[in-house]
C-alpha positions as CSV (number, residue, x, y, z in Angstrom):
1,M,-0.2,11.1,33.8
2,Q,1.3,7.9,32.8
3,S,0.0,5.6,30.2
4,G,-1.3,2.4,31.5
5,Q,-4.6,0.7,31.8
6,N,-6.5,3.7,31.2
7,G,-4.6,4.6,27.9
8,G,-3.8,8.1,29.3
9,T,-1.2,10.3,27.5
10,S,2.1,10.2,29.3
11,D,5.4,12.2,28.9
12,D,7.0,9.1,27.1
13,D,4.4,9.1,24.5
14,V,5.6,9.7,21.1
15,E,3.1,11.5,18.9
16,L,3.2,11.1,14.9
17,H,0.7,12.4,12.3
18,V,0.4,10.3,9.1
19,E,-1.2,12.3,6.2
20,F,-3.2,11.2,3.2
21,D,-4.8,13.6,0.7
22,G,-4.9,16.6,3.4
23,R,-6.3,14.4,6.2
24,Q,-4.3,13.2,9.2
25,I,-4.3,10.1,11.6
26,T,-2.6,10.6,14.8
27,L,-0.5,7.8,16.2
28,R,0.7,7.9,19.9
29,T,2.7,5.3,21.6
30,D,5.1,4.8,24.6
31,V,6.7,1.9,22.9
32,S,9.9,3.0,21.4
33,E,10.1,-0.3,19.1
34,M,6.7,0.8,17.7
35,S,7.5,4.5,17.3
36,D,10.8,3.5,15.5
37,Y,8.8,1.3,13.3
38,L,6.0,3.9,12.4
39,R,8.7,6.4,11.6
40,R,10.4,3.9,9.1
41,T,6.9,2.8,7.5
42,F,5.3,6.3,7.3
43,R,8.5,8.5,6.7
44,A,7.0,10.0,3.4
45,M,3.6,10.6,4.9
46,L,4.6,12.2,8.0
47,V,3.4,16.0,8.9
48,P,4.1,18.1,11.8
49,R,0.5,18.9,12.7
50,V,-3.1,18.1,12.3
51,S,-5.3,20.3,10.0
52,E,-8.2,17.8,9.5
53,S,-8.3,14.7,11.5
54,A,-9.2,11.2,10.2
55,G,-8.9,9.6,13.4
56,S,-6.3,8.4,16.1
57,F,-4.6,5.4,17.5
58,H,-2.8,5.0,20.9
59,L,-0.7,2.0,21.7
60,Y,0.5,1.8,25.2
61,R,2.2,-0.8,27.5
62,I,-0.2,-2.5,29.9
63,A,0.7,-5.4,32.4
64,G,1.8,-8.4,30.3
65,G,1.5,-6.9,27.1
66,Y,0.2,-4.0,25.2
67,A,-3.2,-2.2,24.5
68,L,-4.3,-0.4,21.4
69,Q,-7.0,2.2,21.5
70,G,-8.8,3.0,18.2
71,P,-11.9,2.1,16.2
72,E,-11.5,-1.5,17.2
73,P,-9.5,-1.6,20.6
74,L,-7.6,-4.7,21.6
75,E,-5.3,-6.0,24.3
76,F,-2.1,-8.1,23.1
77,T,0.1,-10.3,25.0
78,G,2.5,-11.4,22.6
79,G,5.7,-9.6,21.2
80,I,5.6,-6.0,19.9
81,E,6.6,-7.1,16.5
82,A,3.5,-8.8,15.9
83,L,1.5,-5.5,16.1
84,F,3.6,-3.8,13.5
85,D,1.6,-4.9,10.4
86,H,-1.8,-4.7,12.5
87,L,-1.3,-1.1,13.2
88,K,-0.1,-0.4,9.7
89,H,-3.2,-1.9,8.3
90,E,-5.4,-0.4,10.9
91,V,-4.2,3.2,9.5
92,L,-4.9,2.1,6.0
93,F,-8.4,0.8,6.9
94,Q,-9.1,4.0,8.9
95,F,-8.3,6.0,5.8
96,I,-10.5,4.0,3.6
97,R,-13.3,4.5,6.1
98,S,-12.8,8.0,6.0
99,R,-12.8,8.4,2.2
100,P,-15.6,6.2,0.6
101,D,-15.6,8.4,-2.5
102,L,-12.3,6.6,-3.4
103,L,-11.9,3.2,-5.0
104,W,-9.2,1.5,-3.1
105,L,-7.3,-1.1,-5.2
106,H,-4.7,-3.8,-3.8
107,S,-2.2,-2.3,-6.0
108,G,1.4,-0.8,-6.2
109,A,1.4,2.4,-8.6
110,V,4.5,4.0,-10.1
111,E,4.6,7.2,-12.3
112,R,6.5,8.2,-15.4
113,D,6.0,11.3,-17.7
114,G,2.9,12.4,-16.0
115,G,0.8,9.0,-16.0
116,A,0.8,6.1,-13.6
117,V,1.0,2.3,-14.2
118,L,-1.0,0.2,-11.5
119,V,0.6,-3.2,-10.4
120,S,-2.5,-5.0,-9.1
121,G,-2.9,-8.3,-7.7
122,P,-2.9,-10.4,-4.4
123,S,-0.1,-10.8,-2.3
124,G,2.8,-13.2,-3.5
125,E,2.6,-12.3,-7.2
126,G,5.3,-9.5,-6.9
127,K,3.8,-6.2,-6.9
128,S,6.2,-4.5,-4.4
129,T,9.2,-6.3,-6.3
130,L,8.1,-4.8,-9.6
131,V,7.3,-1.4,-8.1
132,T,10.5,-1.0,-6.5
133,L,12.6,-2.3,-9.4
134,L,10.8,0.2,-11.6
135,C,11.6,2.9,-9.1
136,E,15.3,1.9,-9.4
137,R,15.1,2.5,-13.0
138,G,13.8,6.1,-12.8
139,W,10.2,5.7,-12.3
140,R,8.6,7.7,-9.3
141,F,6.9,5.9,-6.3
142,M,3.3,6.3,-5.5
143,S,2.5,3.0,-3.7
144,D,3.3,-0.6,-3.4
145,D,0.3,-2.1,-1.8
146,V,-2.9,0.0,-2.1
147,A,-3.8,2.5,-4.8
148,P,-6.8,5.0,-4.2
149,I,-8.4,5.9,-7.4
150,S,-10.8,8.9,-7.9
151,M,-14.5,8.0,-8.6
152,D,-15.0,10.6,-11.1
153,A,-11.8,10.3,-13.1
154,D,-9.2,7.8,-14.1
155,E,-6.6,9.2,-11.5
156,V,-4.6,7.7,-8.7
157,L,-3.7,9.4,-5.5
158,P,-0.2,8.7,-3.8
159,Y,-0.2,6.4,-0.7
160,P,3.6,6.4,-0.3
161,Q,4.2,4.3,2.9
162,S,7.6,2.6,2.5
163,P,7.5,-0.5,0.3
164,L,8.4,-4.1,1.7
165,R,9.6,-6.7,-0.6
166,R,10.7,-10.3,-0.1
167,V,14.5,-10.8,0.6
168,K,14.8,-12.8,-2.4
169,A,12.6,-11.0,-4.5
170,R,15.6,-9.3,-6.5
171,D,16.5,-13.0,-7.7
172,Q,15.2,-15.0,-10.6
173,T,12.8,-16.9,-8.3
174,P,11.5,-14.5,-5.7
175,F,8.4,-16.4,-4.5
176,I,9.2,-20.0,-3.7
177,G,7.9,-20.6,-0.3
178,I,6.4,-17.3,-0.2
179,G,4.9,-17.4,3.3
180,T,8.3,-18.2,4.7
181,L,10.4,-15.3,3.0
182,E,11.6,-12.5,5.1
183,R,10.6,-9.0,3.9
184,E,13.0,-6.0,3.7
185,Q,12.1,-2.4,3.9
186,V,13.2,-0.6,0.6
187,V,14.2,2.9,1.1
188,I,12.8,5.3,-1.7
189,P,14.5,8.7,-1.6
190,L,12.1,11.4,-0.8
191,D,12.6,13.4,-4.0
192,A,11.6,10.2,-6.0
193,I,8.1,10.2,-4.7
194,Q,5.3,11.2,-6.9
195,R,3.1,13.5,-4.5
196,G,0.5,14.6,-6.8
197,V,-2.5,13.0,-8.5
198,V,-2.0,11.5,-11.9
199,P,-4.0,9.8,-14.6
200,V,-3.7,6.0,-14.8
201,R,-2.2,4.9,-18.1
202,A,-2.2,1.2,-17.7
203,I,-3.0,-1.5,-15.4
204,V,-0.8,-4.7,-15.1
205,F,-1.8,-7.9,-13.3
206,P,1.3,-10.1,-12.5
207,V,1.3,-13.7,-12.2
208,F,4.6,-15.3,-10.9
209,Q,5.4,-18.6,-12.6
210,E,8.8,-20.3,-11.8
211,R,11.1,-20.6,-14.7
212,T,8.6,-19.0,-17.1
213,D,9.5,-16.4,-19.7
214,A,7.9,-13.0,-19.3
215,V,4.9,-12.6,-21.5
216,L,2.7,-9.6,-21.6
217,S,-1.1,-10.1,-22.8
218,R,-3.7,-7.5,-23.2
219,L,-7.1,-8.3,-21.4
220,S,-10.5,-7.7,-22.6
221,E,-12.6,-5.0,-20.9
222,G,-14.6,-7.8,-19.0
223,E,-11.5,-9.6,-17.9
224,A,-9.9,-6.3,-16.7
225,A,-13.1,-5.4,-15.0
226,L,-13.1,-8.6,-13.0
227,E,-9.6,-8.4,-12.0
228,L,-10.0,-4.9,-10.6
229,L,-13.1,-6.1,-8.5
230,R,-11.0,-9.1,-7.3
231,N,-8.4,-6.7,-6.1
232,C,-10.7,-4.0,-4.8
233,T,-10.0,-3.3,-1.0
234,S,-13.1,-1.4,-0.4
235,F,-15.6,-3.6,-2.4
236,A,-17.4,-4.9,0.6
237,A,-18.5,-1.3,1.4
238,Q,-19.0,-0.1,-2.0
239,K,-20.4,-3.0,-4.0
240,S,-22.5,-1.6,-7.1
241,V,-20.5,1.6,-7.1
242,A,-17.3,-0.3,-7.3
243,V,-18.7,-2.5,-10.1
244,D,-19.8,0.6,-12.0
245,R,-16.2,2.4,-11.6
246,A,-14.1,-0.9,-12.3
247,S,-16.2,-1.1,-15.5
248,R,-15.5,2.3,-16.6
249,I,-11.8,2.2,-15.7
250,A,-11.5,-1.2,-17.7
251,H,-13.2,0.6,-20.7
252,A,-10.9,3.7,-20.7
253,V,-7.6,2.2,-19.4
254,P,-5.6,-0.5,-21.2
255,A,-5.0,-3.6,-18.9
256,Y,-2.5,-6.3,-19.1
257,R,-1.5,-9.8,-17.5
258,I,2.2,-10.4,-17.3
259,S,3.3,-14.0,-16.5
260,Y,7.0,-14.1,-15.7
261,G,9.7,-16.0,-13.7
262,A,12.4,-13.2,-13.7
263,A,11.3,-9.9,-12.2
264,S,13.9,-8.0,-14.5
265,D,12.3,-9.3,-17.5
266,A,9.0,-8.4,-16.1
267,T,10.0,-4.8,-15.4
268,R,11.5,-4.5,-18.8
269,L,8.1,-5.3,-20.5
270,I,6.2,-2.9,-18.2
271,R,8.6,-0.2,-19.1
272,S,7.9,-0.7,-22.9
273,L,4.2,0.3,-22.3
274,K,3.2,3.6,-23.9
């Protein structure tokens, strides 16, 4: 049966299984551009089979565009590139829905010497840049966009989808006109990815300010808890539970704000954290 208006599986479909913490989401598509994108994006998270399903998505061609079957079906008449980020985020949200026992932070995460540093903040402050630069200096990659935190321990789980950073993010002024800057995918060697759960040793909230010297300052527990809640992807579903967990993390884990204009200077300060 050919895929089409009914979304049936065809011989042309590519089937991929993306795994997070022992659960898999199945992605099927007959669009080669999308299957190539998914392989690049989830290269470190792909597994050959399903052992515990967390859901599925099916993207297929229809007359004049594309249809996506999943928790929130849609039809789209634009170019396929416009659906790349959408499907990536849908995969993330499905994992979030399947794991309400975790606190999901808008953070990157890197590991060194058995502990993790979270780099947490909104888009445009340089999370991906700082995370990938730290990995280039010997740290191990865990995530560049979302960090799932255990509710009963100050531990972060890896979510190693391939990181994206702005094309000019390596420069001294990476974020001028952030909305117009192109993004590039950074290839992290598979043996440089941290696969296991590790304790959180520190949290850094970056603030990019053009032509500013890098300054690292310790936050109070109250300031840290508020920042964590601002960057909690799963807050709407968790509310009081998220408030309690953020408060406990802020009490147990040192948190810092880093203002910087040059990413290289900021990574030097982060590397100095004990």
